[in-house]
N, C-alpha and C positions, 0 to 999 in steps of 0.2 A: 487543574492543569491537564491538558490533553497531551499524551506522549505518542509520537508517530515514529516508527522505525521502518526504514526501507533501505534499498540498496541501489547501486548503479553498476552495470556490467562493464563500464568503461567504453572508450571510443571504438575500439576494434570490433567488439561484438554488436554494436549498434549499426554498423555499416551493412551487415547481412541479417536478414530476417529469418534466422533459424529458430527452432523451437526453444532452444536454451537461452536465446537472447530476449525472448518475450516474457519469461517467467522470472519475476523478481519478488522477494519477500515483502510483505506489507503487514505490519502489526500496529494496531491502534489500541491504546489504553485510555478509557474514559474515566472521569471521576465517578465515584459511586453514586452521586446524586444526579447523574445525567443518563437518561435512557433506561431501557430495561433489557439490555442484551445479556444473556446468560454467559457466565465464565466458560471458556473453552469453545465458544461458537466459532465455526469455520464457514467462510463464505467463499465459493469458488468463482464468483463473477469477476469479469475483467474490470479493472479500475484504471482510469487515466490519471497519472501523477500530475499532469498539468491542471486538470480540473480539480483534483484534490487540493493542490496548492491554492487555487483561487477560492475554493470553498472555505478553507481554514484561515486564510489571510484576513 
């Protein structure tokens, strides 16, 4: 089972593209038999939640 945790800043903060509106947490836990990502790995690349949803679906 893949577990994905993210957040939504609500309607008001999405109307304005301030720095705080763009940064949302995204945590993904993979099963131990999938991939070779080391525990505690941090990636600072930008992720589109729309594309993530299409990929996981």
